[in-house]
Backbone as CSV, one residue per row, in Angstrom:
resi,resn,N_x,N_y,N_z,CA_x,CA_y,CA_z,C_x,C_y,C_z
1,MET,73.258,177.608,-20.077,74.102,176.720,-19.264,75.439,176.471,-19.957
2,ALA,75.372,176.343,-21.333,76.593,176.098,-22.090,77.564,177.247,-21.934
3,ASN,76.992,178.498,-21.970,77.849,179.666,-21.795,78.471,179.690,-20.404
4,SER,77.666,179.277,-19.404,78.161,179.241,-18.023,79.289,178.231,-17.882
5,ASN,79.068,177.027,-18.496,80.122,176.005,-18.433,81.391,176.489,-19.123
6,SER,81.206,177.141,-20.262,82.359,177.653,-21.016,83.130,178.676,-20.203
7,PHE,82.356,179.534,-19.492,83.005,180.553,-18.668,83.834,179.920,-17.561
8,PHE,83.230,178.923,-16.862,83.929,178.295,-15.733,85.124,177.465,-16.217
9,LEU,84.989,176.848,-17.406,86.115,176.092,-17.940,87.292,177.013,-18.227
10,THR,86.967,178.155,-18.876,88.021,179.133,-19.181,88.646,179.668,-17.900
11,PHE,87.799,179.967,-16.909,88.272,180.483,-15.635,89.215,179.491,-14.951
12,ASN,88.813,178.229,-14.940,89.613,177.214,-14.259,90.919,176.926,-14.995
13,HIS,90.867,176.969,-16.325,92.105,176.792,-17.082,93.101,177.898,-16.758
14,LEU,92.581,179.114,-16.698,93.446,180.249,-16.369,93.981,180.132,-14.946
15,THR,93.114,179.662,-14.033,93.526,179.502,-12.634,94.659,178.493,-12.512
16,ILE,94.499,177.346,-13.192,95.533,176.307,-13.152,96.839,176.838,-13.752
17,TYR,96.753,177.542,-14.863,97.928,178.104,-15.526,98.654,179.080,-14.597
18,TYR,97.858,179.923,-13.935,98.427,180.906,-13.014,99.131,180.219,-11.846
19,LEU,98.498,179.182,-11.304,99.081,178.477,-10.161,100.397,177.808,-10.532
20,ILE,100.454,177.237,-11.728,101.693,176.595,-12.176,102.815,177.628,-12.304
21,LEU,102.489,178.768,-12.916,103.487,179.834,-13.051,103.954,180.334,-11.687
22,LEU,103.006,180.456,-10.757,103.337,180.949,-9.427,104.246,179.981,-8.692
23,LEU,103.969,178.694,-8.838,104.808,177.672,-8.206,106.230,177.725,-8.752
24,LEU,106.338,177.864,-10.072,107.659,177.896,-10.683,108.434,179.145,-10.307
25,SER,107.732,180.293,-10.290,108.406,181.555,-10.007,108.835,181.687,-8.567
26,GLN,108.122,181.019,-7.645,108.433,181.158,-6.228,109.379,180.072,-5.729
27,SER,109.715,179.097,-6.576,110.634,178.041,-6.153,112.052,178.515,-6.350
28,PRO,112.876,178.596,-5.302,114.260,179.042,-5.433,115.025,178.127,-6.369
29,GLN,115.924,178.718,-7.193,116.688,177.944,-8.154,117.836,177.229,-7.461
30,ILE,117.934,175.931,-7.657,119.024,175.137,-7.119,119.417,174.097,-8.143
31,HIS,120.560,173.514,-7.944,120.947,172.383,-8.767,120.376,171.147,-8.103
32,SER,119.667,170.347,-8.858,118.931,169.237,-8.269,119.840,168.148,-7.722
33,THR,121.072,168.061,-8.228,121.974,167.012,-7.795,123.315,167.606,-7.411
34,CYS,123.801,167.223,-6.256,125.132,167.640,-5.816,126.016,166.399,-5.789
35,ARG,126.892,166.273,-6.770,127.778,165.110,-6.812,128.789,165.171,-5.670
36,ASN,129.037,164.044,-5.036,129.962,164.024,-3.897,131.270,163.298,-4.187
37,PHE,131.506,162.989,-5.459,132.787,162.410,-5.852,133.168,162.907,-7.239
38,CYS,134.463,163.127,-7.439,135.014,163.344,-8.776,136.079,162.276,-8.951
39,ASN,135.758,161.262,-9.735,136.614,160.087,-9.835,136.797,159.491,-8.438
40,ASN,138.007,159.481,-7.876,138.185,158.885,-6.547,138.359,159.917,-5.436
41,ILE,138.107,161.185,-5.749,138.276,162.247,-4.756,136.909,162.681,-4.224
42,PRO,136.688,162.579,-2.904,135.397,162.997,-2.334,135.222,164.510,-2.409
43,ILE,134.014,164.934,-2.742,133.691,166.367,-2.823,132.696,166.683,-1.708
44,ASN,133.175,167.270,-0.642,132.345,167.626,0.503,132.348,169.135,0.706
45,TYR,131.442,169.596,1.564,131.388,171.021,1.921,132.740,171.444,2.487
46,PRO,133.288,172.594,2.091,132.646,173.702,1.365,132.784,173.637,-0.163
47,PHE,133.375,172.557,-0.701,133.609,172.490,-2.136,132.412,171.900,-2.876
48,SER,132.421,172.088,-4.181,131.396,171.473,-5.026,131.870,171.485,-6.466
49,ILE,131.269,170.625,-7.256,131.533,170.610,-8.701,130.246,170.885,-9.474
50,ASP,129.168,171.219,-8.721,127.878,171.575,-9.312,127.444,172.923,-8.759
51,ASP,127.020,173.816,-9.631,126.638,175.153,-9.190,125.432,175.098,-8.260
52,GLY,125.487,175.851,-7.165,124.418,175.850,-6.173,124.702,174.910,-5.017
53,CYS,125.770,174.129,-5.110,126.159,173.215,-4.039,127.396,173.755,-3.334
54,GLY,127.624,173.285,-2.091,128.789,173.739,-1.345,128.614,175.161,-0.849
55,ALA,129.733,175.835,-0.570,129.704,177.221,-0.095,129.908,178.172,-1.260
56,ALA,129.155,179.265,-1.249,129.214,180.218,-2.366,130.608,180.800,-2.548
57,GLN,131.374,180.914,-1.441,132.723,181.479,-1.521,133.634,180.652,-2.420
58,TYR,133.334,179.337,-2.529,134.173,178.441,-3.328,133.546,178.132,-4.692
59,ARG,132.607,178.946,-5.084,131.905,178.734,-6.351,132.865,178.801,-7.542
60,HIS,132.720,177.876,-8.458,133.506,177.817,-9.699,135.010,177.633,-9.473
61,MET,135.410,177.105,-8.334,136.842,176.874,-8.087,137.290,175.489,-8.518
62,LEU,136.351,174.548,-8.612,136.702,173.181,-9.001,136.003,172.785,-10.286
63,ASN,136.685,171.975,-11.072,136.085,171.434,-12.292,136.444,169.958,-12.391
64,CYS,135.428,169.136,-12.634,135.626,167.689,-12.712,135.585,167.237,-14.165
65,SER,136.694,166.641,-14.623,136.734,166.080,-15.973,136.531,164.578,-15.882
66,ALA,136.615,163.904,-16.989,136.414,162.457,-17.008,137.501,161.719,-16.245
67,THR,138.667,162.348,-16.125,139.795,161.666,-15.471,140.347,162.376,-14.251
68,ASP,140.157,163.708,-14.163,140.812,164.462,-13.088,139.912,165.560,-12.516
69,LEU,140.286,166.000,-11.302,139.660,167.150,-10.648,140.653,168.293,-10.710
70,PHE,140.183,169.474,-11.115,141.087,170.614,-11.277,140.670,171.787,-10.384
71,PHE,141.678,172.476,-9.863,141.491,173.715,-9.098,141.745,174.855,-10.072
72,LEU,140.748,175.740,-10.254,140.807,176.782,-11.269,141.297,178.103,-10.687
73,THR,142.311,178.682,-11.312,142.860,179.961,-10.873,143.030,180.868,-12.097
74,PRO,143.289,182.158,-11.890,143.518,183.049,-13.028,144.723,182.655,-13.876
75,SER,145.686,181.927,-13.305,146.883,181.562,-14.070,146.796,180.184,-14.697
76,GLY,145.704,179.460,-14.441,145.576,178.151,-15.055,144.846,177.155,-14.178
77,ASN,144.762,175.924,-14.663,144.079,174.843,-13.955,145.105,173.890,-13.353
78,TYR,144.927,173.580,-12.076,145.897,172.764,-11.353,145.235,171.461,-10.904
79,LYS,145.887,170.358,-11.195,145.336,169.055,-10.868,145.284,168.849,-9.358
80,VAL,144.101,168.481,-8.848,143.946,168.218,-7.420,144.373,166.774,-7.158
81,GLN,145.364,166.611,-6.286,145.853,165.279,-5.958,145.095,164.674,-4.785
82,SER,144.729,165.515,-3.814,143.985,165.023,-2.652,143.364,166.184,-1.900
83,ILE,142.300,165.880,-1.135,141.678,166.855,-0.226,141.549,166.191,1.132
84,ASP,142.135,166.800,2.155,142.052,166.291,3.521,141.080,167.189,4.285
85,TYR,139.852,166.694,4.496,138.827,167.521,5.128,139.054,167.663,6.631
86,GLU,139.742,166.732,7.233,140.027,166.819,8.659,141.083,167.886,8.944
87,LYS,142.134,167.899,8.123,143.194,168.899,8.293,142.910,170.177,7.514
88,GLN,141.863,170.145,6.677,141.448,171.276,5.862,142.568,171.732,4.920
89,THR,143.104,170.770,4.187,144.146,171.061,3.203,143.810,170.402,1.865
90,MET,144.286,171.013,0.796,144.139,170.480,-0.553,145.516,170.478,-1.202
91,THR,145.899,169.361,-1.804,147.184,169.264,-2.484,146.942,169.335,-3.987
92,ILE,147.637,170.267,-4.649,147.468,170.447,-6.084,148.818,170.364,-6.790
93,PHE,148.768,170.105,-8.084,149.992,170.029,-8.882,149.772,170.748,-10.194
94,ASP,150.764,171.544,-10.572,150.698,172.282,-11.825,151.368,171.450,-12.922
95,PRO,150.598,170.915,-13.869,151.173,170.079,-14.925,152.213,170.808,-15.778
96,SER,152.163,172.150,-15.782,153.114,172.918,-16.594,154.230,173.538,-15.762
97,MET,154.388,173.081,-14.520,155.432,173.597,-13.643,156.711,172.777,-13.792
98,SER,157.857,173.436,-13.711,159.135,172.731,-13.755,159.325,171.935,-12.471
99,THR,159.969,170.790,-12.596,160.316,169.963,-11.433,161.769,169.535,-11.580
100,CYS,162.203,168.672,-10.705,163.580,168.209,-10.737,163.878,167.390,-11.994
101,SER,162.853,166.828,-12.593,163.063,165.935,-13.741,162.630,166.520,-15.082
102,ILE,161.884,167.630,-15.066,161.403,168.198,-16.329,161.411,169.720,-16.260
103,LEU,161.857,170.342,-17.351,161.911,171.803,-17.432,160.764,172.286,-18.312
104,GLN,159.925,173.155,-17.738,158.750,173.658,-18.462,158.933,175.136,-18.809
105,PRO,158.179,175.629,-19.800,158.256,177.060,-20.146,157.911,177.952,-18.957
106,HIS,158.452,179.128,-18.970,158.253,180.113,-17.907,156.780,180.522,-17.793
107,HIS,156.259,180.583,-16.589,154.927,181.149,-16.356,154.766,181.481,-14.878
108,ASP,153.728,182.263,-14.569,153.478,182.701,-13.191,152.409,181.851,-12.537
109,PHE,152.351,181.922,-11.203,151.261,181.309,-10.444,150.454,182.431,-9.804
110,LYS,149.177,182.530,-10.183,148.329,183.597,-9.673,147.013,183.034,-9.152
111,MET,146.581,183.556,-8.018,145.277,183.213,-7.457,144.427,184.471,-7.413
112,SER,143.106,184.304,-7.390,142.220,185.456,-7.247,142.316,185.973,-5.814
113,GLU,141.792,187.157,-5.591,141.864,187.749,-4.250,141.149,186.886,-3.215
114,ILE,139.967,186.372,-3.582,139.233,185.550,-2.616,139.943,184.222,-2.382
115,GLN,140.591,183.670,-3.404,141.353,182.436,-3.215,142.536,182.673,-2.282
116,SER,143.223,183.785,-2.464,144.354,184.110,-1.586,143.914,184.265,-0.139
117,ALA,142.644,184.680,0.055,142.134,184.910,1.405,141.631,183.638,2.077
118,ILE,140.933,182.772,1.328,140.270,181.627,1.977,140.911,180.270,1.685
119,ILE,141.831,180.212,0.694,142.485,178.929,0.416,143.918,179.173,-0.076
120,PRO,144.745,179.835,0.746,146.120,180.147,0.331,147.059,178.953,0.509
121,PRO,148.233,178.995,-0.102,149.235,177.956,0.143,149.635,177.936,1.624
122,THR,149.914,176.764,2.140,150.296,176.607,3.547,151.719,177.123,3.773
123,PRO,152.062,177.419,5.029,153.426,177.884,5.334,154.507,176.872,4.967
124,ASP,154.166,175.571,4.941,155.177,174.569,4.584,155.192,174.262,3.089
125,THR,154.629,175.188,2.292,154.777,175.133,0.840,155.801,176.193,0.451
126,VAL,156.892,175.770,-0.186,157.983,176.675,-0.544,158.065,176.829,-2.055
127,PHE,158.175,178.074,-2.510,158.357,178.368,-3.925,159.856,178.579,-4.168
128,ILE,160.380,177.891,-5.177,161.805,177.971,-5.475,161.984,178.699,-6.794
129,LEU,162.583,179.887,-6.736,162.851,180.680,-7.932,164.201,180.239,-8.482
130,VAL,164.209,179.846,-9.752,165.395,179.222,-10.346,165.991,180.098,-11.446
131,ASN,167.322,180.023,-11.560,168.070,180.737,-12.601,167.786,182.241,-12.552
132,CYS,168.019,182.822,-11.394,167.747,184.251,-11.188,168.951,185.098,-11.600
133,SER,168.663,186.267,-12.144,169.701,187.216,-12.515,170.340,187.807,-11.258
134,ILE,171.576,188.262,-11.391,172.246,188.890,-10.237,171.568,190.212,-9.884
135,ASP,170.730,190.707,-10.812,169.996,191.951,-10.562,168.610,191.707,-9.971
136,SER,168.272,190.462,-9.728,166.950,190.136,-9.185,166.718,190.859,-7.860
137,PRO,165.516,191.423,-7.657,165.234,192.120,-6.387,165.353,191.217,-5.165
138,VAL,165.119,189.900,-5.335,165.210,189.005,-4.177,166.660,188.700,-3.813
139,LEU,167.578,189.164,-4.635,169.001,188.996,-4.312,169.635,190.313,-3.898
140,ASN,168.818,191.354,-3.933,169.330,192.676,-3.591,168.456,193.326,-2.505
141,HIS,167.600,194.259,-2.928,166.806,195.016,-1.954,165.860,194.126,-1.147
142,TYR,165.335,193.058,-1.771,164.375,192.186,-1.090,164.961,190.809,-0.774
143,LYS,166.266,190.779,-0.516,166.904,189.487,-0.252,166.394,188.834,1.033
144,SER,165.741,189.627,1.887,165.182,189.060,3.124,164.011,188.123,2.838
145,LEU,163.478,188.186,1.594,162.368,187.307,1.219,162.843,185.869,0.992
146,CYS,164.130,185.687,0.785,164.685,184.346,0.604,165.094,183.785,1.966
147,PHE,164.869,182.505,2.168,165.193,181.914,3.465,165.797,180.529,3.288
148,ASN,166.328,180.019,4.363,166.907,178.682,4.355,165.801,177.648,4.368
149,PHE,165.915,176.682,3.474,164.897,175.651,3.348,165.479,174.309,3.803
150,SER,165.259,173.983,5.042,165.677,172.696,5.624,167.125,172.341,5.318
151,GLY,167.982,173.385,5.244,169.402,173.151,5.019,169.786,172.911,3.573
152,HIS,168.852,173.061,2.639,169.154,172.812,1.227,169.728,174.070,0.569
153,SER,170.443,173.879,-0.541,171.129,174.989,-1.201,170.888,174.965,-2.705
154,CYS,171.262,176.067,-3.360,171.135,176.151,-4.815,172.068,175.150,-5.483
155,ASP,173.270,174.980,-4.935,174.220,174.017,-5.497,173.606,172.621,-5.546
156,GLU,172.905,172.246,-4.473,172.267,170.927,-4.402,171.182,170.798,-5.466
157,LEU,170.428,171.869,-5.662,169.336,171.861,-6.626,169.864,171.699,-8.051
158,TYR,170.873,172.510,-8.409,171.415,172.467,-9.757,172.246,171.204,-9.996
159,GLY,172.810,170.657,-8.945,173.645,169.472,-9.103,172.841,168.180,-9.179
160,SER,171.686,168.137,-8.514,170.904,166.897,-8.440,169.833,166.777,-9.518
161,CYS,169.286,167.890,-9.942,168.132,167.859,-10.854,168.560,167.906,-12.320
162,THR,168.113,166.935,-13.057,168.422,166.857,-14.486,167.955,168.107,-15.221
163,SER,166.783,168.582,-14.870,166.202,169.727,-15.571,166.960,171.022,-15.298
164,PHE,167.476,171.198,-14.084,168.123,172.451,-13.713,169.634,172.452,-13.962
165,LYS,170.206,171.286,-14.282,171.637,171.217,-14.579,171.984,172.057,-15.792
166,LEU,171.010,172.209,-16.697,171.218,172.984,-17.920,171.697,174.394,-17.611
167,PHE,171.106,175.035,-16.595,171.484,176.405,-16.242,172.926,176.454,-15.749
168,HIS,173.324,175.429,-15.020,174.698,175.357,-14.508,175.690,175.212,-15.667
169,LEU,175.324,174.397,-16.654,176.210,174.165,-17.791,176.320,175.405,-18.685
170,LEU,175.202,176.095,-18.875,175.199,177.277,-19.742,175.989,178.435,-19.156
171,SER,175.958,178.589,-17.850,176.638,179.716,-17.212,178.025,179.347,-16.686
172,ASN,178.329,178.049,-16.711,179.607,177.562,-16.186,179.811,177.965,-14.729
173,SER,178.703,178.177,-14.062,178.738,178.520,-12.637,177.389,178.122,-12.034
174,THR,177.209,178.398,-10.764,175.933,178.087,-10.125,175.042,179.321,-10.124
175,PRO,173.988,179.356,-10.963,173.091,180.523,-10.985,172.410,180.699,-9.627
176,ALA,172.017,181.916,-9.363,171.337,182.192,-8.093,169.937,181.569,-8.095
177,CYS,169.494,181.188,-6.901,168.109,180.730,-6.740,167.595,181.307,-5.426
178,CYS,166.309,181.150,-5.180,165.722,181.722,-3.968,164.603,180.826,-3.468
179,PHE,164.703,180.432,-2.209,163.618,179.693,-1.546,162.752,180.740,-0.850
180,THR,161.493,180.825,-1.223,160.645,181.888,-0.696,159.216,181.405,-0.476
181,GLY,158.374,182.285,0.046,156.984,181.945,0.329,156.031,182.463,-0.734
182,TYR,154.752,182.133,-0.555,153.739,182.512,-1.539,153.609,184.022,-1.691
183,GLU,153.784,184.773,-0.613,153.600,186.221,-0.679,154.516,186.857,-1.717
184,THR,155.693,186.275,-1.928,156.635,186.829,-2.908,156.087,186.714,-4.321
185,VAL,155.642,185.511,-4.702,155.131,185.320,-6.071,153.733,185.918,-6.227
186,LYS,153.071,186.170,-5.107,151.743,186.792,-5.162,151.846,188.238,-5.638
187,TYR,152.860,188.942,-5.142,152.966,190.369,-5.444,153.974,190.698,-6.542
188,MET,154.845,189.743,-6.908,155.834,190.011,-7.949,155.813,188.901,-8.993
189,SER,155.699,189.283,-10.260,155.689,188.299,-11.346,157.108,187.783,-11.570
190,MET,157.217,186.717,-12.359,158.529,186.166,-12.649,159.392,187.165,-13.407
191,ASP,158.763,188.025,-14.206,159.528,189.046,-14.934,160.126,190.052,-13.964
192,ILE,159.347,190.455,-12.967,159.854,191.399,-11.967,160.924,190.730,-11.099
193,LEU,160.703,189.482,-10.763,161.673,188.750,-9.944,162.955,188.475,-10.718
194,ASP,162.878,188.541,-12.042,164.030,188.327,-12.917,164.627,186.926,-12.738
195,CYS,163.718,185.940,-12.650,164.111,184.528,-12.587,163.371,183.818,-13.723
196,THR,164.041,182.886,-14.395,163.438,182.307,-15.590,162.394,181.237,-15.279
197,HIS,162.520,180.537,-14.151,161.616,179.439,-13.837,161.334,179.376,-12.336
198,TYR,160.286,178.635,-12.006,160.026,178.365,-10.592,159.519,176.944,-10.446
199,THR,159.661,176.421,-9.254,159.026,175.168,-8.888,158.544,175.326,-7.455
200,SER,157.736,174.403,-6.979,157.250,174.495,-5.601,157.200,173.111,-4.981
201,VAL,157.443,173.075,-3.688,157.411,171.805,-2.946,156.624,172.028,-1.662
202,TYR,156.051,170.950,-1.135,155.264,171.061,0.092,155.729,170.029,1.114
203,ASN,155.178,170.154,2.332,155.625,169.330,3.469,157.126,169.505,3.683
204,THR,157.584,170.761,3.566,159.018,171.035,3.636,159.611,170.748,5.013
205,ASP,158.775,170.733,6.055,159.296,170.435,7.387,159.717,168.975,7.510
206,ARG,159.359,168.153,6.528,159.732,166.737,6.549,160.838,166.407,5.546
207,LEU,161.389,167.430,4.904,162.341,167.182,3.822,163.791,167.444,4.207
208,GLU,164.050,167.617,5.476,165.436,167.806,5.900,166.220,166.514,5.645
209,GLY,167.349,166.648,4.948,168.168,165.482,4.623,167.676,164.699,3.425
210,VAL,166.581,165.148,2.802,166.015,164.476,1.625,166.457,165.232,0.367
211,GLY,166.989,164.528,-0.619,167.477,165.164,-1.838,166.361,165.652,-2.736
212,PRO,166.678,166.595,-3.640,165.673,167.169,-4.540,164.897,166.152,-5.374
213,LEU,165.513,165.034,-5.693,164.815,164.019,-6.489,163.610,163.443,-5.752
214,ASP,163.645,163.503,-4.434,162.574,162.911,-3.617,161.680,163.956,-2.944
215,TRP,161.819,165.207,-3.336,160.947,166.236,-2.786,159.523,166.041,-3.296
216,LEU,158.548,166.562,-2.546,157.146,166.488,-2.955,156.806,167.762,-3.740
217,TYR,156.768,167.632,-5.061,156.539,168.800,-5.915,155.031,169.061,-6.066
218,GLY,154.675,170.316,-5.902,153.279,170.727,-5.951,153.037,171.788,-4.900
219,MET,151.784,171.975,-4.531,151.413,172.973,-3.518,150.355,172.391,-2.597
220,LYS,150.449,172.752,-1.348,149.411,172.374,-0.391,148.692,173.644,0.037
221,LEU,147.387,173.655,-0.134,146.566,174.817,0.192,145.794,174.555,1.481
222,SER,145.584,175.611,2.243,144.824,175.503,3.493,143.504,176.240,3.333
223,PHE,142.384,175.515,3.479,141.085,176.155,3.273,140.321,176.305,4.588
224,SER,139.464,177.301,4.624,138.602,177.540,5.781,137.189,177.088,5.431
225,VAL,136.416,176.708,6.444,135.041,176.241,6.241,134.079,177.277,6.804
226,PRO,133.273,177.928,5.967,132.321,178.939,6.443,131.313,178.339,7.425
227,ASP,131.023,179.064,8.480,130.055,178.602,9.477,128.670,179.124,9.104
228,THR,127.907,178.310,8.364,126.578,178.735,7.904,125.486,177.785,8.378
229,GLY,125.781,176.982,9.388,124.781,176.044,9.877,124.748,174.759,9.085
230,CYS,125.826,174.473,8.359,125.847,173.302,7.491,125.791,171.994,8.272
231,VAL,126.365,171.959,9.467,126.373,170.723,10.259,124.944,170.266,10.543
232,ARG,124.086,171.225,10.923,122.683,170.910,11.215,121.986,170.383,9.967
233,CYS,122.267,171.005,8.838,121.656,170.583,7.575,122.088,169.166,7.216
234,ALA,123.395,168.901,7.318,123.918,167.587,6.945,123.385,166.479,7.851
235,LYS,123.261,166.776,9.143,122.765,165.778,10.090,121.323,165.380,9.805
236,SER,120.579,166.287,9.189,119.169,166.002,8.890,119.004,165.290,7.543
237,GLY,120.123,165.011,6.883,120.052,164.341,5.590,120.098,165.272,4.404
238,GLY,120.262,166.568,4.649,120.304,167.537,3.563,121.713,167.754,3.031
239,THR,121.808,168.545,1.970,123.087,168.906,1.365,123.235,170.418,1.410
240,CYS,124.362,170.880,1.890,124.578,172.322,2.022,124.853,172.948,0.660
241,GLY,124.149,174.027,0.380,124.326,174.709,-0.885,123.975,176.179,-0.770
242,PHE,123.645,176.784,-1.903,123.307,178.209,-1.895,122.435,178.524,-3.098
243,ASP,121.716,179.628,-2.993,120.895,180.101,-4.102,121.821,180.666,-5.175
244,VAL,121.680,180.220,-6.412,122.614,180.604,-7.458,122.483,182.072,-7.869
245,GLU,121.389,182.725,-7.485,121.212,184.134,-7.819,121.655,185.043,-6.679
246,THR,121.224,184.721,-5.455,121.557,185.581,-4.317,122.807,185.132,-3.586
247,GLU,123.220,183.876,-3.798,124.364,183.249,-3.113,124.151,183.155,-1.602
248,MET,122.893,183.166,-1.182,122.579,182.947,0.223,122.549,181.446,0.490
249,ALA,123.021,181.046,1.687,123.139,179.625,2.022,121.781,178.946,2.104
250,GLN,121.726,177.683,1.686,120.505,176.899,1.725,120.818,175.469,2.130
251,CYS,119.794,174.782,2.646,119.895,173.351,2.901,119.047,172.664,1.839
252,ILE,119.691,171.919,0.960,119.000,171.271,-0.154,118.543,169.887,0.281
253,CYS,117.229,169.704,0.308,116.671,168.422,0.761,116.310,167.503,-0.392
254,SER,115.925,168.059,-1.527,115.608,167.278,-2.722,115.600,168.236,-3.889
255,SER,115.245,167.716,-5.069,115.217,168.567,-6.249,114.084,169.586,-6.209
256,THR,113.119,169.389,-5.302,111.977,170.308,-5.225,111.846,170.978,-3.871
257,SER,112.721,170.648,-2.936,112.627,171.219,-1.592,113.988,171.697,-1.130
258,ASN,114.066,172.998,-0.799,115.304,173.574,-0.284,114.960,174.794,0.559
259,SER,115.910,175.678,0.771,115.710,176.879,1.587,115.305,176.536,3.009
260,THR,115.866,175.477,3.549,115.505,175.080,4.902,116.703,175.065,5.821
261,ARG,116.405,175.181,7.114,117.460,175.017,8.107,117.923,173.573,8.134
262,ASP,116.978,172.671,7.997,117.278,171.249,7.935,116.138,170.551,7.216
263,CYS,116.283,169.247,7.011,115.280,168.497,6.258,114.296,167.766,7.160
264,ALA,114.287,168.070,8.447,113.363,167.412,9.378,112.117,168.253,9.556
265,GLY,110.965,167.608,9.567,109.714,168.299,9.876,109.170,169.139,8.746
266,GLY,109.840,169.128,7.593,109.310,169.857,6.435,109.320,171.359,6.602
267,ARG,110.190,171.884,7.455,110.229,173.335,7.630,110.730,173.998,6.360
268,GLU,110.255,175.202,6.117,110.658,175.943,4.932,111.272,177.265,5.344
269,ILE,112.250,177.218,6.237,112.928,178.438,6.694,114.400,178.321,6.358
270,ASN,114.925,179.273,5.634,116.305,179.227,5.198,117.245,179.327,6.379
271,PHE,118.295,178.448,6.411,119.163,178.458,7.586,120.102,179.648,7.602
272,ALA,120.149,180.399,6.512,120.935,181.633,6.514,120.019,182.846,6.456
273,ASP,118.733,182.613,6.720,117.726,183.678,6.714,117.670,184.412,5.380
274,SER,117.873,183.662,4.274,117.836,184.304,2.967,116.418,184.467,2.451
275,TYR,115.488,183.714,3.029,114.088,183.852,2.653,113.248,183.976,3.917
276,ARG,112.126,184.607,3.800,111.153,184.697,4.881,109.940,183.865,4.497
277,ALA,109.373,183.154,5.458,108.235,182.287,5.146,107.067,183.075,4.580
278,SER,106.972,184.353,4.955,105.844,185.157,4.500,106.047,185.734,3.107
279,SER,107.209,185.502,2.493,107.491,186.123,1.206,106.814,185.406,0.051
280,PHE,106.308,184.173,0.260,105.573,183.502,-0.802,104.526,182.587,-0.185
281,PRO,103.398,182.290,-0.888,102.337,181.453,-0.345,102.851,180.054,-0.058
282,PRO,102.345,179.397,0.993,102.749,178.025,1.285,102.458,177.122,0.098
283,LEU,103.401,176.264,-0.263,103.237,175.399,-1.418,102.047,174.458,-1.258
284,GLN,101.816,174.013,-0.018,100.707,173.091,0.209,99.376,173.724,-0.201
285,LEU,99.164,174.993,0.126,97.927,175.687,-0.216,97.768,175.792,-1.728
286,LEU,98.857,176.059,-2.426,98.786,176.162,-3.876,98.417,174.833,-4.506
287,TYR,98.980,173.739,-3.990,98.630,172.420,-4.497,97.134,172.134,-4.301
288,ILE,96.595,172.489,-3.136,95.180,172.262,-2.844,94.291,173.056,-3.798
289,LEU,94.642,174.330,-4.033,93.864,175.167,-4.941,93.881,174.598,-6.354
290,ALA,95.020,174.090,-6.768,95.119,173.502,-8.102,94.227,172.284,-8.236
291,LEU,94.213,171.441,-7.209,93.369,170.236,-7.228,91.892,170.596,-7.255
292,VAL,91.518,171.638,-6.496,90.122,172.089,-6.475,89.705,172.576,-7.858
293,ALA,90.571,173.335,-8.497,90.235,173.857,-9.820,90.073,172.747,-10.844
294,ILE,90.970,171.755,-10.792,90.878,170.621,-11.713,89.595,169.828,-11.475
295,SER,89.260,169.577,-10.198,88.049,168.816,-9.865,86.795,169.549,-10.336
296,TYR,86.760,170.860,-10.162,85.601,171.650,-10.566,85.403,171.611,-12.064
297,THR,86.531,171.601,-12.800,86.467,171.529,-14.260,85.841,170.203,-14.702
298,ILE,86.236,169.115,-14.051,85.696,167.801,-14.393,84.195,167.727,-14.130
299,LEU,83.739,168.302,-13.001,82.329,168.276,-12.639,81.459,169.036,-13.639
300,LEU,81.989,170.055,-14.253,81.240,170.894,-15.183,81.109,170.256,-16.561
301,ARG,81.833,169.215,-16.838,81.774,168.579,-18.164,80.474,167.815,-18.360
């Protein structure tokens, strides 16, 4: 009898161990918590500051520090000033960008290909190329890339801005400048453009008659929201996210329940069809088997 009890104890221990491993291996990996604020800025779908939350297309684009929210690009980190989810715009500011009051070292603004596609600068964001050489392509072969910006001129820029007056004094004339769009700086670096500095302003349609000192310096980006069934998930109390390995969309209901269309009724069907219900044993059955094995072990003692 002792040998029989020993056999069943060993068997049940192995069974419990196997069930635990199976539960862990079949549970999709998610981040258990999706923070919805970074300081005073709300973080809603499609954005996130925790991996596995939000839309996979926007993965690793935001970083939350103790004091600020940053938009991450290949050319650097840009402070997020606000996110308007109704208008689907994000306003960012480059701390190392020149403005009317401060002159910063030369550098480029670069976005990744997916960022350029799904969250590009808005049409009312204007890039101003400053102190350009007379040989600059935007003043010669590509001069059509420069346009009139609400009636403003280079003379006004160099005359009003403390930071840019230096170029006027050094050359004893008004250096060339160019008001242009994002596509110009996207495809041509500052070295190719042959301009020493740039700045950018947004809401330019409201700046007619407004001097450079009062311009809104920074960039406004326009983002798109992927249609992955997130509205249904959110209405059921869930949080929209994705599997960190497959990047397939998921509805996160808790730290232990996800891969659902919504959080109502305990369904376990992924709203982006990333999992099939038949691909792993129902969790409820595994829990029951584990309880049976534990109970049998106790009875044999």
